[in-house]
PDB file of N, H, CA, C and O in Angstrom:
ATOM      1  N   UNK A   1      14.837  -8.570  22.324  1.00  0.00           N
ATOM      2  CA  UNK A   1      13.394  -8.261  22.177  1.00  0.00           C
ATOM      3  C   UNK A   1      12.923  -7.793  20.929  1.00  0.00           C
ATOM      4  O   UNK A   1      12.770  -8.576  19.992  1.00  0.00           O
ATOM      5  N   UNK A   2      12.629  -6.332  20.813  1.00  0.00           N
ATOM      6  H   UNK A   2      12.753  -5.696  21.574  1.00  0.00           H
ATOM      7  CA  UNK A   2      12.116  -5.744  19.580  1.00  0.00           C
ATOM      8  C   UNK A   2      13.009  -6.195  18.657  1.00  0.00           C
ATOM      9  O   UNK A   2      12.344  -7.015  18.022  1.00  0.00           O
ATOM     10  N   UNK A   3      14.743  -6.154  17.911  1.00  0.00           N
ATOM     11  H   UNK A   3      15.283  -5.488  18.427  1.00  0.00           H
ATOM     12  CA  UNK A   3      15.765  -6.726  17.134  1.00  0.00           C
ATOM     13  C   UNK A   3      14.630  -7.802  16.211  1.00  0.00           C
ATOM     14  O   UNK A   3      14.233  -7.544  15.075  1.00  0.00           O
ATOM     15  N   UNK A   4      14.181  -9.248  17.156  1.00  0.00           N
ATOM     16  H   UNK A   4      14.503  -9.457  18.079  1.00  0.00           H
ATOM     17  CA  UNK A   4      14.374  -9.977  16.784  1.00  0.00           C
ATOM     18  C   UNK A   4      13.052  -9.675  15.918  1.00  0.00           C
ATOM     19  O   UNK A   4      12.943 -10.154  14.789  1.00  0.00           O
ATOM     20  N   UNK A   5      11.766  -8.635  16.647  1.00  0.00           N
ATOM     21  H   UNK A   5      11.855  -8.247  17.564  1.00  0.00           H
ATOM     22  CA  UNK A   5      11.220  -9.038  16.021  1.00  0.00           C
ATOM     23  C   UNK A   5      10.707  -8.014  14.374  1.00  0.00           C
ATOM     24  O   UNK A   5       9.676  -8.032  13.702  1.00  0.00           O
ATOM     25  N   UNK A   6      12.126  -7.153  14.237  1.00  0.00           N
ATOM     26  H   UNK A   6      12.963  -7.138  14.783  1.00  0.00           H
ATOM     27  CA  UNK A   6      11.747  -6.485  13.434  1.00  0.00           C
ATOM     28  C   UNK A   6      12.505  -7.209  12.219  1.00  0.00           C
ATOM     29  O   UNK A   6      12.298  -7.045  11.016  1.00  0.00           O
ATOM     30  N   UNK A   7      13.521  -8.126  12.895  1.00  0.00           N
ATOM     31  H   UNK A   7      13.690  -8.259  13.872  1.00  0.00           H
ATOM     32  CA  UNK A   7      13.924  -9.285  11.626  1.00  0.00           C
ATOM     33  C   UNK A   7      13.077 -10.578  10.942  1.00  0.00           C
ATOM     34  O   UNK A   7      13.425 -11.103   9.884  1.00  0.00           O
ATOM     35  N   UNK A   8      11.860 -11.012  11.761  1.00  0.00           N
ATOM     36  H   UNK A   8      11.577 -10.586  12.620  1.00  0.00           H
ATOM     37  CA  UNK A   8      11.238 -11.610  11.980  1.00  0.00           C
ATOM     38  C   UNK A   8       9.578 -10.813  11.180  1.00  0.00           C
ATOM     39  O   UNK A   8       8.594 -11.531  10.997  1.00  0.00           O
ATOM     40  N   UNK A   9       9.571  -9.594  10.879  1.00  0.00           N
ATOM     41  H   UNK A   9      10.370  -9.011  11.027  1.00  0.00           H
ATOM     42  CA  UNK A   9       8.353  -9.066  10.065  1.00  0.00           C
ATOM     43  C   UNK A   9       9.235  -8.701   8.889  1.00  0.00           C
ATOM     44  O   UNK A   9       8.642  -8.800   7.815  1.00  0.00           O
ATOM     45  N   UNK A  10      10.806  -8.208   8.790  1.00  0.00           N
ATOM     46  H   UNK A  10      11.287  -8.127   9.662  1.00  0.00           H
ATOM     47  CA  UNK A  10      11.657  -7.818   7.615  1.00  0.00           C
ATOM     48  C   UNK A  10      11.306  -8.989   7.445  1.00  0.00           C
ATOM     49  O   UNK A  10      10.096  -9.070   7.656  1.00  0.00           O
ATOM     50  N   UNK A  11      11.845 -10.167   7.106  1.00  0.00           N
ATOM     51  H   UNK A  11      12.828 -10.102   6.934  1.00  0.00           H
ATOM     52  CA  UNK A  11      12.403 -11.317   6.365  1.00  0.00           C
ATOM     53  C   UNK A  11      10.606 -12.198   6.127  1.00  0.00           C
ATOM     54  O   UNK A  11      10.330 -13.048   5.281  1.00  0.00           O
ATOM     55  N   UNK A  12       9.655 -11.590   7.219  1.00  0.00           N
ATOM     56  H   UNK A  12       9.879 -10.899   7.906  1.00  0.00           H
ATOM     57  CA  UNK A  12       8.394 -12.732   6.474  1.00  0.00           C
ATOM     58  C   UNK A  12       7.960 -11.339   5.532  1.00  0.00           C
ATOM     59  O   UNK A  12       7.098 -11.793   4.779  1.00  0.00           O
ATOM     60  N   UNK A  13       8.095 -10.158   5.266  1.00  0.00           N
ATOM     61  H   UNK A  13       8.794  -9.788   5.878  1.00  0.00           H
ATOM     62  CA  UNK A  13       6.741  -9.316   4.356  1.00  0.00           C
ATOM     63  C   UNK A  13       7.747  -9.314   2.851  1.00  0.00           C
ATOM     64  O   UNK A  13       7.349  -9.040   1.718  1.00  0.00           O
ATOM     65  N   UNK A  14       9.660  -9.857   3.424  1.00  0.00           N
ATOM     66  H   UNK A  14       9.984 -10.080   4.343  1.00  0.00           H
ATOM     67  CA  UNK A  14      10.457  -9.954   1.899  1.00  0.00           C
ATOM     68  C   UNK A  14       9.918 -10.946   1.518  1.00  0.00           C
ATOM     69  O   UNK A  14       8.987 -10.876   0.716  1.00  0.00           O
ATOM     70  N   UNK A  15      10.318 -11.971   1.941  1.00  0.00           N
ATOM     71  H   UNK A  15      11.074 -12.028   2.592  1.00  0.00           H
ATOM     72  CA  UNK A  15       9.718 -13.070   1.496  1.00  0.00           C
ATOM     73  C   UNK A  15       8.038 -13.007   0.876  1.00  0.00           C
ATOM     74  O   UNK A  15       7.848 -13.701  -0.124  1.00  0.00           O
ATOM     75  N   UNK A  16       7.059 -12.366   1.316  1.00  0.00           N
ATOM     76  H   UNK A  16       7.214 -11.803   2.127  1.00  0.00           H
ATOM     77  CA  UNK A  16       5.449 -12.518   0.933  1.00  0.00           C
ATOM     78  C   UNK A  16       5.596 -11.886  -0.567  1.00  0.00           C
ATOM     79  O   UNK A  16       5.648 -12.388  -1.690  1.00  0.00           O
ATOM     80  N   UNK A  17       5.641 -10.477  -0.033  1.00  0.00           N
ATOM     81  H   UNK A  17       5.598 -10.069   0.879  1.00  0.00           H
ATOM     82  CA  UNK A  17       6.012  -9.747  -0.905  1.00  0.00           C
ATOM     83  C   UNK A  17       6.437  -9.840  -2.873  1.00  0.00           C
ATOM     84  O   UNK A  17       5.949  -9.440  -3.930  1.00  0.00           O
ATOM     85  N   UNK A  18       7.743 -10.707  -2.351  1.00  0.00           N
ATOM     86  H   UNK A  18       8.139 -11.032  -1.492  1.00  0.00           H
ATOM     87  CA  UNK A  18       8.652 -11.261  -3.384  1.00  0.00           C
ATOM     88  C   UNK A  18       8.087 -13.147  -4.117  1.00  0.00           C
ATOM     89  O   UNK A  18       8.673 -13.773  -5.000  1.00  0.00           O
ATOM     90  N   UNK A  19       6.576 -13.664  -3.195  1.00  0.00           N
ATOM     91  H   UNK A  19       6.100 -13.155  -2.477  1.00  0.00           H
ATOM     92  CA  UNK A  19       5.901 -14.073  -4.252  1.00  0.00           C
ATOM     93  C   UNK A  19       4.744 -13.588  -4.290  1.00  0.00           C
ATOM     94  O   UNK A  19       3.933 -14.495  -4.474  1.00  0.00           O
ATOM     95  N   UNK A  20       4.183 -12.419  -4.191  1.00  0.00           N
ATOM     96  H   UNK A  20       4.842 -11.683  -4.041  1.00  0.00           H
ATOM     97  CA  UNK A  20       2.773 -11.939  -4.447  1.00  0.00           C
ATOM     98  C   UNK A  20       3.353 -10.570  -5.313  1.00  0.00           C
ATOM     99  O   UNK A  20       2.531  -9.831  -4.770  1.00  0.00           O
ATOM    100  N   UNK A  21       3.856  -9.941  -5.921  1.00  0.00           N
ATOM    101  H   UNK A  21       4.523 -10.541  -6.362  1.00  0.00           H
ATOM    102  CA  UNK A  21       4.269  -8.739  -6.286  1.00  0.00           C
ATOM    103  C   UNK A  21       2.775  -7.969  -6.486  1.00  0.00           C
ATOM    104  O   UNK A  21       2.748  -6.738  -6.492  1.00  0.00           O
ATOM    105  N   UNK A  22       1.931  -8.505  -6.597  1.00  0.00           N
ATOM    106  H   UNK A  22       1.953  -9.504  -6.592  1.00  0.00           H
ATOM    107  CA  UNK A  22       1.392  -7.903  -7.392  1.00  0.00           C
ATOM    108  C   UNK A  22       0.134  -7.652  -6.018  1.00  0.00           C
ATOM    109  O   UNK A  22      -0.969  -7.918  -6.496  1.00  0.00           O
ATOM    110  N   UNK A  23       0.071  -7.448  -5.289  1.00  0.00           N
ATOM    111  H   UNK A  23       0.967  -7.232  -4.900  1.00  0.00           H
ATOM    112  CA  UNK A  23       0.037  -7.431  -3.161  1.00  0.00           C
ATOM    113  C   UNK A  23       0.076  -5.993  -3.836  1.00  0.00           C
ATOM    114  O   UNK A  23      -0.762  -5.235  -4.323  1.00  0.00           O
ATOM    115  N   UNK A  24       1.924  -5.975  -3.564  1.00  0.00           N
ATOM    116  H   UNK A  24       2.605  -6.591  -3.168  1.00  0.00           H
ATOM    117  CA  UNK A  24       2.826  -4.850  -3.207  1.00  0.00           C
ATOM    118  C   UNK A  24       2.060  -3.406  -4.476  1.00  0.00           C
ATOM    119  O   UNK A  24       1.678  -2.324  -4.031  1.00  0.00           O
ATOM    120  N   UNK A  25       2.001  -3.749  -5.935  1.00  0.00           N
ATOM    121  H   UNK A  25       2.311  -4.628  -6.297  1.00  0.00           H
ATOM    122  CA  UNK A  25       1.979  -3.085  -6.824  1.00  0.00           C
ATOM    123  C   UNK A  25       0.975  -2.396  -6.635  1.00  0.00           C
ATOM    124  O   UNK A  25       0.931  -1.331  -7.251  1.00  0.00           O
ATOM    125  N   UNK A  26      -0.211  -2.765  -5.700  1.00  0.00           N
ATOM    126  H   UNK A  26      -0.176  -3.630  -5.200  1.00  0.00           H
ATOM    127  CA  UNK A  26      -1.722  -2.481  -5.240  1.00  0.00           C
ATOM    128  C   UNK A  26      -1.695  -1.817  -4.259  1.00  0.00           C
ATOM    129  O   UNK A  26      -2.713  -1.540  -3.625  1.00  0.00           O
ATOM    130  N   UNK A  27      -0.942  -1.569  -4.056  1.00  0.00           N
ATOM    131  H   UNK A  27      -0.115  -1.793  -4.572  1.00  0.00           H
ATOM    132  CA  UNK A  27      -0.309  -0.306  -2.448  1.00  0.00           C
ATOM    133  C   UNK A  27      -1.213  -0.568  -1.862  1.00  0.00           C
ATOM    134  O   UNK A  27      -2.220   0.118  -2.036  1.00  0.00           O
ATOM    135  N   UNK A  28      -1.250  -2.129  -0.530  1.00  0.00           N
ATOM    136  H   UNK A  28      -0.431  -2.686  -0.389  1.00  0.00           H
ATOM    137  CA  UNK A  28      -2.511  -2.064  -0.235  1.00  0.00           C
ATOM    138  C   UNK A  28      -1.444  -2.136   1.160  1.00  0.00           C
ATOM    139  O   UNK A  28      -0.219  -2.219   1.066  1.00  0.00           O
ATOM    140  N   UNK A  29      -2.143  -2.090   2.334  1.00  0.00           N
ATOM    141  H   UNK A  29      -3.138  -2.022   2.410  1.00  0.00           H
ATOM    142  CA  UNK A  29      -1.202  -1.371   3.271  1.00  0.00           C
ATOM    143  C   UNK A  29      -0.436  -0.498   3.099  1.00  0.00           C
ATOM    144  O   UNK A  29       0.194  -0.352   4.147  1.00  0.00           O
ATOM    145  N   UNK A  30      -0.081   0.265   2.276  1.00  0.00           N
ATOM    146  H   UNK A  30      -0.593   0.146   1.425  1.00  0.00           H
ATOM    147  CA  UNK A  30       0.589   1.481   2.027  1.00  0.00           C
ATOM    148  C   UNK A  30       1.809   1.428   1.626  1.00  0.00           C
ATOM    149  O   UNK A  30       2.641   2.328   1.517  1.00  0.00           O
ATOM    150  N   UNK A  31       1.893  -0.047   1.342  1.00  0.00           N
ATOM    151  H   UNK A  31       1.217  -0.778   1.431  1.00  0.00           H
ATOM    152  CA  UNK A  31       3.147  -0.896   0.699  1.00  0.00           C
ATOM    153  C   UNK A  31       4.077  -1.568   1.550  1.00  0.00           C
ATOM    154  O   UNK A  31       5.174  -2.038   1.246  1.00  0.00           O
ATOM    155  N   UNK A  32       3.112  -1.544   3.390  1.00  0.00           N
ATOM    156  H   UNK A  32       2.221  -1.162   3.637  1.00  0.00           H
ATOM    157  CA  UNK A  32       3.633  -2.330   4.855  1.00  0.00           C
ATOM    158  C   UNK A  32       2.823  -3.887   4.651  1.00  0.00           C
ATOM    159  O   UNK A  32       1.682  -4.060   4.224  1.00  0.00           O
ATOM    160  N   UNK A  33       3.870  -4.990   5.132  1.00  0.00           N
ATOM    161  H   UNK A  33       4.797  -4.850   5.479  1.00  0.00           H
ATOM    162  CA  UNK A  33       2.928  -5.499   5.446  1.00  0.00           C
ATOM    163  C   UNK A  33       2.343  -5.919   7.070  1.00  0.00           C
ATOM    164  O   UNK A  33       1.251  -6.275   7.513  1.00  0.00           O
ATOM    165  N   UNK A  34       3.476  -5.709   7.563  1.00  0.00           N
ATOM    166  H   UNK A  34       4.363  -5.420   7.203  1.00  0.00           H
ATOM    167  CA  UNK A  34       3.018  -5.887   8.979  1.00  0.00           C
ATOM    168  C   UNK A  34       2.858  -4.228  10.301  1.00  0.00           C
ATOM    169  O   UNK A  34       3.840  -3.564  10.632  1.00  0.00           O
ATOM    170  N   UNK A  35       1.775  -4.019  10.668  1.00  0.00           N
ATOM    171  H   UNK A  35       0.977  -4.559  10.398  1.00  0.00           H
ATOM    172  CA  UNK A  35       2.033  -3.149  11.649  1.00  0.00           C
ATOM    173  C   UNK A  35       3.367  -2.454  12.214  1.00  0.00           C
ATOM    174  O   UNK A  35       4.480  -2.798  11.816  1.00  0.00           O
ATOM    175  N   UNK A  36       3.208  -1.660  12.972  1.00  0.00           N
ATOM    176  H   UNK A  36       2.304  -1.381  13.295  1.00  0.00           H
ATOM    177  CA  UNK A  36       5.021  -1.291  13.638  1.00  0.00           C
ATOM    178  C   UNK A  36       4.608  -1.891  14.808  1.00  0.00           C
ATOM    179  O   UNK A  36       5.601  -2.376  15.351  1.00  0.00           O
ATOM    180  N   UNK A  37       3.676  -2.072  15.406  1.00  0.00           N
ATOM    181  H   UNK A  37       2.870  -1.678  14.965  1.00  0.00           H
ATOM    182  CA  UNK A  37       3.455  -3.173  16.645  1.00  0.00           C
ATOM    183  C   UNK A  37       3.399  -4.130  16.742  1.00  0.00           C
ATOM    184  O   UNK A  37       3.102  -4.921  15.846  1.00  0.00           O
ATOM    185  N   UNK A  38       3.719  -4.439  18.086  1.00  0.00           N
ATOM    186  H   UNK A  38       3.960  -3.797  18.813  1.00  0.00           H
ATOM    187  CA  UNK A  38       3.920  -5.608  18.642  1.00  0.00           C
ATOM    188  C   UNK A  38       3.781  -6.259  20.034  1.00  0.00           C
ATOM    189  O   UNK A  38       4.589  -5.766  20.822  1.00  0.00           O
ATOM    190  N   UNK A  39       3.235  -6.930  20.414  1.00  0.00           N
ATOM    191  H   UNK A  39       2.579  -7.330  19.774  1.00  0.00           H
ATOM    192  CA  UNK A  39       2.955  -7.682  21.295  1.00  0.00           C
ATOM    193  C   UNK A  39       3.155  -8.922  21.822  1.00  0.00           C
ATOM    194  O   UNK A  39       2.595  -9.886  21.300  1.00  0.00           O
ATOM    195  N   UNK A  40       4.112  -9.104  23.105  1.00  0.00           N
ATOM    196  H   UNK A  40       4.567  -8.322  23.529  1.00  0.00           H
ATOM    197  CA  UNK A  40       5.496 -10.403  24.005  1.00  0.00           C
ATOM    198  C   UNK A  40       3.887 -10.351  24.845  1.00  0.00           C
ATOM    199  O   UNK A  40       3.333  -9.303  25.174  1.00  0.00           O
ATOM    200  N   UNK A  41       3.374 -11.646  25.062  1.00  0.00           N
ATOM    201  H   UNK A  41       3.824 -12.498  24.795  1.00  0.00           H
ATOM    202  CA  UNK A  41       2.618 -12.452  26.275  1.00  0.00           C
ATOM    203  C   UNK A  41       2.909 -14.063  25.989  1.00  0.00           C
ATOM    204  O   UNK A  41       3.317 -14.498  24.912  1.00  0.00           O
ATOM    205  N   UNK A  42       2.551 -15.041  27.436  1.00  0.00           N
ATOM    206  H   UNK A  42       2.220 -14.687  28.311  1.00  0.00           H
ATOM    207  CA  UNK A  42       2.881 -15.975  26.888  1.00  0.00           C
ATOM    208  C   UNK A  42       1.216 -16.646  26.797  1.00  0.00           C
ATOM    209  O   UNK A  42       0.502 -16.480  27.786  1.00  0.00           O
ATOM    210  N   UNK A  43       0.730 -17.291  25.751  1.00  0.00           N
ATOM    211  H   UNK A  43       1.310 -17.425  24.948  1.00  0.00           H
ATOM    212  CA  UNK A  43      -0.445 -17.877  25.877  1.00  0.00           C
ATOM    213  C   UNK A  43      -1.129 -18.815  27.321  1.00  0.00           C
ATOM    214  O   UNK A  43      -2.185 -19.444  27.244  1.00  0.00           O
ATOM    215  N   UNK A  44      -0.512 -18.757  28.233  1.00  0.00           N
ATOM    216  H   UNK A  44       0.346 -18.247  28.296  1.00  0.00           H
ATOM    217  CA  UNK A  44      -1.511 -18.944  30.169  1.00  0.00           C
ATOM    218  C   UNK A  44      -1.769 -18.027  30.546  1.00  0.00           C
ATOM    219  O   UNK A  44      -2.887 -17.800  31.008  1.00  0.00           O
ATOM    220  N   UNK A  45      -0.811 -17.151  30.484  1.00  0.00           N
ATOM    221  H   UNK A  45       0.098 -17.335  30.109  1.00  0.00           H
ATOM    222  CA  UNK A  45      -1.164 -15.617  31.159  1.00  0.00           C
ATOM    223  C   UNK A  45      -2.417 -15.198  30.701  1.00  0.00           C
ATOM    224  O   UNK A  45      -3.455 -15.040  31.343  1.00  0.00           O
ATOM    225  N   UNK A  46      -2.145 -15.003  29.258  1.00  0.00           N
ATOM    226  H   UNK A  46      -1.302 -15.131  28.736  1.00  0.00           H
ATOM    227  CA  UNK A  46      -3.610 -14.203  28.417  1.00  0.00           C
ATOM    228  C   UNK A  46      -4.818 -14.753  28.408  1.00  0.00           C
ATOM    229  O   UNK A  46      -4.826 -15.950  28.696  1.00  0.00           O
ATOM    230  N   UNK A  47      -6.061 -14.155  28.119  1.00  0.00           N
ATOM    231  H   UNK A  47      -6.055 -13.183  27.886  1.00  0.00           H
ATOM    232  CA  UNK A  47      -6.919 -14.578  28.293  1.00  0.00           C
ATOM    233  C   UNK A  47      -7.731 -14.425  27.019  1.00  0.00           C
ATOM    234  O   UNK A  47      -7.009 -13.701  26.332  1.00  0.00           O
ATOM    235  N   UNK A  48      -9.148 -14.775  26.102  1.00  0.00           N
ATOM    236  H   UNK A  48      -9.734 -15.362  26.660  1.00  0.00           H
ATOM    237  CA  UNK A  48      -9.517 -15.002  24.997  1.00  0.00           C
ATOM    238  C   UNK A  48      -9.319 -12.982  25.101  1.00  0.00           C
ATOM    239  O   UNK A  48      -8.577 -12.281  24.412  1.00  0.00           O
ATOM    240  N   UNK A  49     -10.539 -12.431  26.505  1.00  0.00           N
ATOM    241  H   UNK A  49     -11.142 -13.001  27.065  1.00  0.00           H
ATOM    242  CA  UNK A  49     -10.618 -11.161  26.030  1.00  0.00           C
ATOM    243  C   UNK A  49      -9.277 -10.573  26.240  1.00  0.00           C
ATOM    244  O   UNK A  49      -9.411  -9.350  26.236  1.00  0.00           O
ATOM    245  N   UNK A  50      -8.187 -10.872  26.399  1.00  0.00           N
ATOM    246  H   UNK A  50      -8.078 -11.866  26.402  1.00  0.00           H
ATOM    247  CA  UNK A  50      -6.882  -9.910  25.980  1.00  0.00           C
ATOM    248  C   UNK A  50      -6.760 -10.277  24.643  1.00  0.00           C
ATOM    249  O   UNK A  50      -7.604  -9.697  23.960  1.00  0.00           O
ATOM    250  N   UNK A  51      -6.185 -10.863  24.139  1.00  0.00           N
ATOM    251  H   UNK A  51      -5.499 -11.334  24.694  1.00  0.00           H
ATOM    252  CA  UNK A  51      -5.992 -11.200  22.369  1.00  0.00           C
ATOM    253  C   UNK A  51      -7.188 -10.714  21.814  1.00  0.00           C
ATOM    254  O   UNK A  51      -7.110  -9.742  21.062  1.00  0.00           O
ATOM    255  N   UNK A  52      -8.787 -11.452  22.163  1.00  0.00           N
ATOM    256  H   UNK A  52      -8.851 -12.242  22.774  1.00  0.00           H
ATOM    257  CA  UNK A  52      -9.342  -9.904  21.004  1.00  0.00           C
ATOM    258  C   UNK A  52      -9.454  -8.997  21.362  1.00  0.00           C
ATOM    259  O   UNK A  52      -9.471  -8.256  20.379  1.00  0.00           O
ATOM    260  N   UNK A  53      -9.613  -8.172  22.641  1.00  0.00           N
ATOM    261  H   UNK A  53      -9.599  -8.774  23.439  1.00  0.00           H
ATOM    262  CA  UNK A  53      -8.724  -6.427  22.736  1.00  0.00           C
ATOM    263  C   UNK A  53      -6.985  -6.505  21.866  1.00  0.00           C
ATOM    264  O   UNK A  53      -6.816  -5.995  20.758  1.00  0.00           O
ATOM    265  N   UNK A  54      -6.784  -6.635  22.004  1.00  0.00           N
ATOM    266  H   UNK A  54      -6.921  -7.049  22.904  1.00  0.00           H
ATOM    267  CA  UNK A  54      -4.809  -6.383  20.910  1.00  0.00           C
ATOM    268  C   UNK A  54      -6.225  -6.738  19.507  1.00  0.00           C
ATOM    269  O   UNK A  54      -6.980  -5.907  19.003  1.00  0.00           O
ATOM    270  N   UNK A  55      -6.167  -7.762  19.316  1.00  0.00           N
ATOM    271  H   UNK A  55      -5.554  -8.436  19.726  1.00  0.00           H
ATOM    272  CA  UNK A  55      -6.759  -7.774  17.050  1.00  0.00           C
ATOM    273  C   UNK A  55      -7.912  -6.940  17.679  1.00  0.00           C
ATOM    274  O   UNK A  55      -7.207  -6.004  17.305  1.00  0.00           O
ATOM    275  N   UNK A  56      -9.055  -6.325  18.300  1.00  0.00           N
ATOM    276  H   UNK A  56      -9.628  -7.086  18.603  1.00  0.00           H
ATOM    277  CA  UNK A  56      -9.851  -5.105  17.546  1.00  0.00           C
ATOM    278  C   UNK A  56      -9.659  -4.060  17.698  1.00  0.00           C
ATOM    279  O   UNK A  56     -10.421  -3.159  17.349  1.00  0.00           O
ATOM    280  N   UNK A  57      -8.007  -3.845  18.564  1.00  0.00           N
ATOM    281  H   UNK A  57      -7.388  -4.577  18.848  1.00  0.00           H
ATOM    282  CA  UNK A  57      -7.559  -2.586  18.175  1.00  0.00           C
ATOM    283  C   UNK A  57      -6.782  -2.332  17.443  1.00  0.00           C
ATOM    284  O   UNK A  57      -6.805  -1.182  17.003  1.00  0.00           O
ATOM    285  N   UNK A  58      -5.639  -3.345  16.923  1.00  0.00           N
ATOM    286  H   UNK A  58      -5.620  -4.278  17.281  1.00  0.00           H
ATOM    287  CA  UNK A  58      -5.026  -3.225  15.464  1.00  0.00           C
ATOM    288  C   UNK A  58      -5.440  -3.392  14.342  1.00  0.00           C
ATOM    289  O   UNK A  58      -4.687  -3.394  13.368  1.00  0.00           O
ATOM    290  N   UNK A  59      -7.225  -3.632  14.234  1.00  0.00           N
ATOM    291  H   UNK A  59      -7.837  -3.630  15.025  1.00  0.00           H
ATOM    292  CA  UNK A  59      -7.878  -3.716  13.027  1.00  0.00           C
ATOM    293  C   UNK A  59      -8.165  -1.897  13.121  1.00  0.00           C
ATOM    294  O   UNK A  59      -7.860  -1.229  12.133  1.00  0.00           O
ATOM    295  N   UNK A  60      -8.701  -1.269  14.245  1.00  0.00           N
ATOM    296  H   UNK A  60      -8.948  -1.812  15.047  1.00  0.00           H
ATOM    297  CA  UNK A  60      -9.277   0.384  14.522  1.00  0.00           C
ATOM    298  C   UNK A  60      -8.284   0.772  14.402  1.00  0.00           C
ATOM    299  O   UNK A  60      -8.192   1.938  14.020  1.00  0.00           O
ATOM    300  N   UNK A  61      -7.233   0.113  14.627  1.00  0.00           N
ATOM    301  H   UNK A  61      -7.307  -0.834  14.938  1.00  0.00           H
ATOM    302  CA  UNK A  61      -6.028   1.628  14.355  1.00  0.00           C
ATOM    303  C   UNK A  61      -5.242   1.703  12.803  1.00  0.00           C
ATOM    304  O   UNK A  61      -4.671   2.718  12.405  1.00  0.00           O
ATOM    305  N   UNK A  62      -5.333   0.486  12.066  1.00  0.00           N
ATOM    306  H   UNK A  62      -5.797  -0.338  12.389  1.00  0.00           H
ATOM    307  CA  UNK A  62      -5.274   0.127  11.541  1.00  0.00           C
ATOM    308  C   UNK A  62      -6.530   0.959   9.758  1.00  0.00           C
ATOM    309  O   UNK A  62      -6.045   1.372   8.704  1.00  0.00           O
ATOM    310  N   UNK A  63      -8.206   0.899  10.152  1.00  0.00           N
ATOM    311  H   UNK A  63      -8.600   0.563  11.007  1.00  0.00           H
ATOM    312  CA  UNK A  63      -8.727   2.041   9.358  1.00  0.00           C
ATOM    313  C   UNK A  63      -9.103   2.950  10.226  1.00  0.00           C
ATOM    314  O   UNK A  63     -10.174   3.386   9.803  1.00  0.00           O
ATOM    315  N   UNK A  64      -8.791   3.538  11.313  1.00  0.00           N
ATOM    316  H   UNK A  64      -7.921   3.184  11.656  1.00  0.00           H
ATOM    317  CA  UNK A  64      -8.925   4.584  11.472  1.00  0.00           C
ATOM    318  C   UNK A  64      -7.816   5.904  11.361  1.00  0.00           C
ATOM    319  O   UNK A  64      -7.994   7.103  11.576  1.00  0.00           O
ATOM    320  N   UNK A  65      -6.279   4.942  10.817  1.00  0.00           N
ATOM    321  H   UNK A  65      -6.135   3.968  10.642  1.00  0.00           H
ATOM    322  CA  UNK A  65      -5.133   6.032  11.057  1.00  0.00           C
ATOM    323  C   UNK A  65      -4.409   6.002  11.851  1.00  0.00           C
ATOM    324  O   UNK A  65      -3.223   6.230  11.611  1.00  0.00           O
ATOM    325  N   UNK A  66      -4.807   5.741  12.964  1.00  0.00           N
ATOM    326  H   UNK A  66      -5.770   5.555  13.158  1.00  0.00           H
ATOM    327  CA  UNK A  66      -4.289   5.218  14.347  1.00  0.00           C
ATOM    328  C   UNK A  66      -4.308   6.274  15.374  1.00  0.00           C
ATOM    329  O   UNK A  66      -3.492   6.612  16.231  1.00  0.00           O
ATOM    330  N   UNK A  67      -5.531   6.718  15.021  1.00  0.00           N
ATOM    331  H   UNK A  67      -6.194   6.444  14.325  1.00  0.00           H
ATOM    332  CA  UNK A  67      -6.563   7.980  16.101  1.00  0.00           C
ATOM    333  C   UNK A  67      -6.647   6.937  16.887  1.00  0.00           C
ATOM    334  O   UNK A  67      -6.966   5.778  16.620  1.00  0.00           O
ATOM    335  N   UNK A  68      -6.218   7.621  18.267  1.00  0.00           N
ATOM    336  H   UNK A  68      -5.959   8.562  18.484  1.00  0.00           H
ATOM    337  CA  UNK A  68      -6.516   7.262  19.014  1.00  0.00           C
ATOM    338  C   UNK A  68      -7.912   6.773  19.805  1.00  0.00           C
ATOM    339  O   UNK A  68      -8.065   6.536  18.607  1.00  0.00           O
ATOM    340  N   UNK A  69      -9.055   6.387  20.566  1.00  0.00           N
ATOM    341  H   UNK A  69      -8.931   6.579  21.539  1.00  0.00           H
ATOM    342  CA  UNK A  69     -10.205   6.607  20.891  1.00  0.00           C
ATOM    343  C   UNK A  69     -10.308   6.017  22.933  1.00  0.00           C
ATOM    344  O   UNK A  69      -9.377   5.902  23.730  1.00  0.00           O
ATOM    345  N   UNK A  70     -11.683   5.800  23.130  1.00  0.00           N
ATOM    346  H   UNK A  70     -12.440   5.894  22.482  1.00  0.00           H
ATOM    347  CA  UNK A  70     -12.328   5.532  24.233  1.00  0.00           C
ATOM    348  C   UNK A  70     -11.943   4.122  24.876  1.00  0.00           C
ATOM    349  O   UNK A  70     -12.761   3.299  24.464  1.00  0.00           O
ATOM    350  N   UNK A  71     -11.034   3.543  25.708  1.00  0.00           N
ATOM    351  H   UNK A  71     -10.369   4.211  26.042  1.00  0.00           H
ATOM    352  CA  UNK A  71     -11.324   2.163  26.242  1.00  0.00           C
ATOM    353  C   UNK A  71     -12.944   1.897  26.031  1.00  0.00           C
ATOM    354  O   UNK A  71     -13.589   2.944  26.087  1.00  0.00           O
ATOM    355  N   UNK A  72     -13.695   0.755  25.810  1.00  0.00           N
ATOM    356  H   UNK A  72     -13.171  -0.095  25.764  1.00  0.00           H
ATOM    357  CA  UNK A  72     -15.062   0.399  26.292  1.00  0.00           C
ATOM    358  C   UNK A  72     -15.305   0.063  28.027  1.00  0.00           C
ATOM    359  O   UNK A  72     -16.243   0.166  28.817  1.00  0.00           O
ATOM    360  N   UNK A  73     -13.822  -0.409  28.081  1.00  0.00           N
ATOM    361  H   UNK A  73     -13.060  -0.493  27.439  1.00  0.00           H
ATOM    362  CA  UNK A  73     -13.341  -0.628  30.045  1.00  0.00           C
ATOM    363  C   UNK A  73     -13.467   0.103  30.838  1.00  0.00           C
ATOM    364  O   UNK A  73     -13.128  -0.170  31.989  1.00  0.00           O
TER     365      UNK A  73
END
């Protein structure tokens, strides 16, 4: 599980920054391409709302510096 995700994220970030060094030089995302979190689920068992909430939570955490906020649900 998590070791596979780390390997995929690490390799894809390495290749992305190798091909786009200007992005890492601008210190966007604090020099990181991926959030440290991840989510596993099958598409058949996931509603559109679950996916939207996960994406919105990731965006909010990136903007707020990871500070928790009350869920609207």
